[in-house]
C-alpha positions in Angstrom: 6.1 -6.8 -6.2 2.8 -5.8 -7.8 4.9 -3.3 -9.7 6.8 -6.1 -11.4 4.1 -7.8 -12.1 2.1 -4.6 -13.5 5.2 -4.5 -15.9 5.6 -8.4 -16.7 1.7 -8.1 -18.1 2.4 -5.2 -20.2 5.1 -7.0 -22.4 3.0 -10.5 -21.8 0.6 -8.6 -23.6 2.1 -6.7 -26.2 2.2 -9.6 -29.0 -1.4 -9.1 -28.3 -1.6 -5.2 -28.4 1.0 -6.1 -32.0 -2.0 -8.5 -33.5 -4.7 -6.0 -32.6 -3.1 -3.2 -34.0 -2.5 -5.2 -37.0 -5.8 -5.7 -37.6 -7.2 -2.3 -36.8 -4.9 -1.4 -39.5 -5.7 -3.9 -41.8 -9.5 -3.4 -41.6 -9.1 0.5 -41.7 -7.6 0.7 -45.2 -9.1 2.3 -48.0 -7.4 -0.6 -50.2 -9.6 -3.1 -48.4 -12.9 -3.5 -50.0 -14.3 -5.4 -46.7 -13.7 -2.3 -44.6 -16.8 -0.9 -44.7 -18.4 -4.1 -44.0 -20.2 -4.8 -40.8 -18.0 -7.5 -39.8 -14.9 -5.2 -41.2 -16.1 -2.4 -39.0 -16.6 -4.4 -35.8 -12.8 -6.1 -35.9 -11.6 -2.4 -36.7 -13.8 -1.4 -33.7 -12.8 -3.9 -31.7 -8.8 -4.1 -32.1 -8.6 -0.7 -31.3 -10.2 -0.7 -27.9 -7.8 -3.5 -27.1 -4.8 -1.6 -28.3 -5.6 1.3 -26.6 -6.6 -0.3 -23.2 -3.4 -2.3 -23.3 -1.3 0.4 -24.4 1.3 2.7 -22.0 0.1 6.4 -21.6 3.2 8.7 -21.6 2.4 12.2 -20.3 0.3 14.1 -23.0 1.3 17.1 -24.3 0.3 20.9 -23.8 -1.1 21.3 -27.1 -1.7 24.6 -26.7 0.1 26.3 -29.7 -2.6 29.7 -29.7 -5.2 31.0 -28.0 -8.2 33.2 -28.8 -8.1 36.8 -27.2 -10.7 39.2 -28.0 -11.6 37.1 -31.1 -7.2 37.5 -32.3 -5.4 34.7 -32.5 -2.1 34.6 -29.9 0.5 32.7 -30.2 2.2 30.9 -27.3 5.1 29.3 -26.7 5.8 26.7 -23.4 9.3 27.5 -21.6 10.4 26.1 -18.6 12.1 28.7 -16.7 13.0 27.2 -14.0 13.8 23.3 -12.6 14.8 20.7 -10.0 14.4 17.3 -11.0 11.3 17.2 -9.2 9.8 19.8 -10.9 9.9 22.5 -13.4 8.0 26.1 -13.9 7.1 26.3 -17.3 5.7 29.5 -18.3 3.1 30.1 -20.8 4.9 33.1 -23.1 2.2 34.9 -25.4 3.5 36.2 -28.5 4.0 40.2 -27.5 3.0 41.0 -31.3 0.1 39.1 -31.1 -1.2 40.6 -27.9 -0.9 43.8 -29.1 -3.2 43.1 -32.3 -5.8 41.8 -29.5 -5.5 44.7 -27.8 -3.2 43.7 -24.7 -0.7 46.5 -24.2 -0.7 46.9 -20.4 1.6 44.5 -18.5 -0.9 41.7 -16.9 -0.9 39.9 -13.7 1.6 36.9 -13.2 -0.1 33.3 -12.0 1.0 30.6 -10.6 -1.2 27.7 -11.0 -0.4 25.1 -8.1 -0.8 21.5 -10.5 -1.7 18.9 -8.0 0.7 16.2 -7.3 -1.8 13.5 -7.4 -1.8 10.9 -9.6 -2.1 12.9 -12.7 0.4 14.7 -15.3 0.0 18.7 -15.1 -1.6 18.5 -18.6 -4.8 17.5 -17.1 -5.3 21.8 -16.2 -5.0 22.4 -20.2 -8.6 24.0 -20.1 -7.4 25.8 -16.9 -4.5 27.3 -18.3 -6.3 27.9 -21.5 -8.9 30.1 -19.3 -6.0 32.4 -17.3 -4.2 33.0 -20.4 -6.9 35.5 -21.9 -5.9 37.9 -19.1 -2.9 36.6 -17.4 0.9 35.5 -17.2 0.5 31.8 -16.8 3.5 29.6 -15.0 2.7 26.1 -13.9 4.2 23.4 -11.9 4.8 20.7 -13.9 5.7 17.6 -11.0 8.3 14.7 -11.9 7.1 11.2 -12.7 8.8 9.6 -8.9 10.3 6.4 -11.3 12.4 8.8 -13.8 14.0 10.6 -10.6 17.1 8.2 -9.5 17.9 7.7 -6.2 21.0 9.3 -6.1 18.5 13.0 -6.4 17.1 12.1 -2.5 13.7 12.2 -1.5 11.1 14.3 -2.1 8.2 15.0 0.7 5.5 17.3 1.8 8.0 19.7 3.1 9.6 19.8 -0.9 6.4 20.4 -1.9 6.0 23.8 0.0 9.6 24.9 -0.5 9.0 24.5 -3.8 5.7 26.9 -4.5 8.1 29.3 -2.4 10.7 28.5 -4.5 8.5 29.0 -8.0 6.9 32.0 -6.8 10.3 33.7 -5.9 11.2 33.4 -9.4 8.1 35.4 -10.4 8.8 38.7 -8.9 7.3 40.6 -6.3 3.5 39.7 -5.5 2.7 37.3 -8.4 -0.8 35.6 -7.8 -1.4 31.8 -7.1 -4.0 29.2 -8.0 -4.0 25.9 -6.1 -6.1 23.3 -7.7 -7.3 20.4 -5.3 -3.9 18.6 -3.6 -1.4 21.8 -3.6 -3.8 23.6 -1.2 -2.7 22.9 2.1 1.1 23.3 1.3 0.6 26.3 -0.8 -1.1 27.7 1.8 1.4 26.5 4.0 3.8 28.6 1.6 1.9 31.3 2.0 2.1 31.9 5.3 5.6 31.3 5.7 6.3 33.7 3.2 4.0 36.4 4.6 5.6 36.1 8.0 8.4 36.5 6.5 7.5 39.4 4.5 9.0 38.3 1.3 8.7 40.7 -1.7 7.6 37.5 -4.0 4.6 36.5 -1.2 1.3 36.2 -3.3 -1.1 39.2 -4.0 -3.7 36.7 -3.7 -4.5 32.7 -3.1 -6.9 30.9 -5.1 -7.6 27.4 -3.9 -10.2 25.3 -6.1 -11.7 22.1 -4.8 -8.8 21.7 -2.3 -9.2 19.7 1.1 -7.7 22.5 3.5 -9.7 21.1 6.2 -10.7 17.5 5.4 -12.6 17.1 8.2 -15.6 18.7 7.2 -18.5 17.5 4.7 -16.2 13.6 4.1 -16.4 12.0 1.1 -15.6 8.3 0.5 -11.9 9.3 -0.4 -11.6 11.0 3.1 -13.3 8.2 5.2 -11.1 5.6 3.6 -7.9 7.7 4.5 -9.6 8.3 8.2 -10.8 4.3 8.5 -7.6 2.8 7.7 -4.4 2.7 9.8 -1.5 4.4 8.7 0.4 1.3 8.4 -1.7 0.0 6.0 -1.0 2.3 3.3 2.6 1.8 4.2 2.1 -1.8 3.6 -0.1 -1.7 0.6 0.3 1.0 -1.4 3.8 1.2 -2.0 6.1 -0.7 -4.1 9.7 -0.1 -5.6 10.0 1.1 -8.8 11.3 -2.4 -11.1 14.4 -2.0 -13.8 14.8 -0.4 -16.7 13.7 3.4 -15.0 16.0 5.9 -14.2 14.1 5.2 -10.3 14.9 1.7 -10.1 14.6 0.9 -6.3 13.0 4.4 -5.3 10.0 3.6 -3.1 6.9 4.8 -4.9 3.0 5.1 -4.7 2.6 3.9 -8.5 0.5 5.9 -10.4 -1.5 2.8 -11.7 -2.4 2.0 -8.6 -4.1 5.6 -8.2 -5.8 5.5 -11.2 -7.5 2.2 -10.3 -9.0 3.8 -7.3 -10.2 6.8 -9.6 -11.6 4.5 -12.1 -13.0 2.4 -9.3 -15.2 5.5 -8.1 -16.9 5.4 -11.2 -16.7 1.7 -12.9 -19.8 1.9 -14.1 -19.6 5.0 -16.0 -16.1 4.1 -17.7 -17.1 0.8 -18.8 -20.4 2.5 -20.3 -18.1 5.3 -22.0 -15.7 2.1 -23.9 -19.1 0.7 -25.1 -20.5 3.8 -26.2 -17.1 4.2 -28.0 -17.3 1.2 -29.4 -20.7 1.6 -30.7 -19.4 5.2 -32.1 -16.0 2.9 -33.9 -18.9 0.7 -35.3 -21.1 3.2 -36.4 -18.3 5.5 -38.3 -18.8 8.1 -35.6 -15.3 9.9 -35.8 -16.1 13.0 -34.1 -17.4 11.2 -30.8 -15.2 8.9 -31.3 -11.7 11.2 -31.0 -13.5 12.8 -28.1 -13.6 9.7 -26.2 -9.7 9.4 -27.3 -8.7 12.6 -26.3 -10.7 12.7 -23.0 -8.6 8.9 -22.1 -5.5 10.1 -23.2 -5.0 12.4 -20.5 -7.6 10.4 -17.7 -4.8 7.2 -18.7 -1.7 9.4 -18.4 -0.5 9.2 -14.8 2.6 9.4 -13.0 4.2 7.5 -9.6 4.5 9.9 -6.4 7.2 9.2 -4.1 6.8 7.1 -0.9 7.8 9.8 1.7 4.9 12.4 -0.2 2.2 10.3 -0.4 2.4 8.5 3.1 3.0 12.0 4.8 -0.1 13.7 2.9 -2.3 11.0 4.2 -0.4 11.5 7.8 -0.9 15.4 7.3 -3.8 16.2 5.4 -6.3 13.4 5.9 -5.5 11.8 9.3 -4.0 13.9 11.7 -5.4 17.3 9.9 -2.1 19.4 10.6 -2.8 22.6 9.2 -6.0 23.8 10.3 -5.6 22.0 14.1 -2.7 24.8 13.9 -0.2 21.4 14.1 1.8 22.0 11.3 5.7 22.6 11.6 7.9 23.3 8.7 11.5 23.3 9.1 10.6 23.7 12.8 8.6 26.7 12.3 4.7 26.4 13.3 3.2 27.5 10.2 0.6 30.4 11.1 -2.3 31.2 8.3 -3.5 34.1 11.1 -0.2 35.7 10.4 -1.3 36.9 6.9 -2.7 39.9 6.4 -2.2 41.3 2.6 -3.0 38.7 0.7 -6.2 38.1 -0.7 -7.9 34.8 -0.4 -10.3 33.0 -2.4 -12.1 29.6 -2.2 -14.1 27.8 -4.9 -15.8 25.0 -5.0 -18.4 22.7 -6.8 -21.7 21.3 -4.9 -21.6 17.9 -6.2 -17.5 17.7 -5.6 -16.9 14.0 -4.5 -13.7 14.4 -3.8 -13.2 17.5 -1.9 -16.5 17.8 -0.1 -18.3 21.3 1.0 -16.6 23.5 3.2 -12.9 21.6 3.0 -11.7 24.5 0.8 -14.2 27.2 2.8 -12.0 26.7 5.9 -9.1 28.4 4.8 -11.0 31.9 5.5 -11.4 30.5 9.0 -8.0 30.1 8.9 -6.5 33.6 7.9 -8.2 34.9 10.6 -6.2 38.6 10.0 -7.8 39.1 6.7 -10.2 41.1 6.6 -13.7 41.0 4.4 -12.1 43.3 1.9 -9.5 40.7 1.2 -11.8 37.6 0.9 -14.3 36.1 -1.4 -16.0 32.7 -1.4 -18.0 30.8 -4.5 -19.4 27.3 -4.5 -21.0 26.6 -8.0 -23.7 25.1 -8.7 -24.5 21.7 -10.4 -20.8 20.8 -11.3 -18.4 18.3 -9.1 -14.8 17.8 -8.9 -13.6 18.2 -12.6 -16.3 20.6 -12.9 -14.4 23.2 -10.6 -11.0 23.9 -12.9 -12.3 22.7 -16.4 -15.1 22.7 -19.1 -17.8 25.0 -19.6 -18.9 25.8 -16.3 -15.4 26.9 -15.3 -14.8 28.8 -18.1 -18.3 30.6 -18.3 -19.1 31.0 -15.0 -15.9 30.2 -12.1 -13.1 31.5 -14.2 -14.9 35.4 -15.0 -15.0 35.6 -10.8 -11.6 34.4 -10.4 -10.2 37.3 -13.0 -12.2 39.9 -11.3 -11.1 38.9 -7.9 -7.2 38.8 -9.3 -7.9 42.0 -10.9 -9.5 43.8 -7.6 -6.5 42.4 -5.4 -4.1 44.1 -8.2 -5.7 47.5 -7.3 -5.6 47.2 -3.6 -4.0 48.9 -1.5 -4.7 46.7 1.8 -3.0 44.2 -0.6 -0.1 46.3 -1.9 -0.1 49.3 0.5 2.9 51.4 -2.1 2.3 49.7 -5.3 5.9 48.9 -7.1 6.6 50.4 -10.1 7.0 47.4 -12.2 4.4 44.4 -11.3 6.9 41.8 -12.5 9.9 40.6 -14.3 10.3 39.9 -17.6 11.1 36.1 -18.1 14.3 36.8 -19.6 15.3 38.7 -16.4 14.3 36.1 -14.1 16.8 36.0 -11.0 18.4 32.7 -10.2 17.3 31.3 -6.9 20.3 29.3 -5.2 20.1 25.7 -6.2 18.5 23.1 -4.3 20.5 20.3 -2.5 19.0 16.6 -2.7 18.6 15.1 0.5 19.6 11.6 1.0 
């Protein structure tokens, strides 16, 4: 019912939104002699703010046409190299001639960035991708909005996430690297453990966990306490709704993105109010540059996707209530997940000193689970003065965190403890990626 009410509210507000857009255009027109008056700027600013707060926010574009490497522009083309109804694996193909001009002639490590499936689109990691493109062949998981997947495509749960990570790594050739940002930590570690136990050729050469709840019992945050204090049935009753028409996934039970967004914003409601009031003042003062920065941030922040009922509830149960992975009780397809079987995959953990979503120690816990890894293959880093998002985005990520991760990946590239006898070719060209078996939908 809540989802239907949300949709009804959007359509009910449409006439007001159209009126606001018309007002905004009128008071911003160069042909309007009163546009630059105090009244004109106020009417323009308030109508613009109302229109932005009540409009839909779809999946953002990557807007990564090029990156600067060694002072030279290098063209980038996002390309889908593999997909299922639930995910597409996107490769950010860098122009080879531009790379040569930038002094990049050697084959560089392939890195899979496992994007979180927790309410926002993978484009939230635009800055992360841009950083890794300096020195790597970058791939990323782009998860589909559950409301857009027809019911006939079946279910998608926590274990399907594990399988998708394994399939993505297989697509990338022998011994790629994987970086899990926030939520994917537990399923990525599970995938790596299973692939290590099977000695798969495409098991990661290294895995980096950034602000991930590997063991959510440690340094519990407000988010952790909410999940722990409420009974499982409460989430099932209060957080799950049916997708209404006209979406392709009509009838599918989901955890709506707008509910998750409301939870995000409620944690820092005063900051969001202040940000919008500043935006209003900037528009009235004609400070277009600062206003554009506000719009750029909120265009991304307000773009959310739905999660399937089964994935959301299993994550609450497995990660935040029963802590199955750190307790050694997580099973996948009737196999116990054994991180202690990992012997030749480098492990790096990155945490933010002020992270209020994944507390200090939750990510570090991976080191205690991977008991068979020698110290030479482990590294832990805590970034001072950053919160959750600062771990994978922003100035400190670019200048302090990314260089450490890059050095760790390079170290693992050269480590005989990881590779033993190094393969002749690090990874196949994307054009030669070998197709894998089609996934069978679960009904």
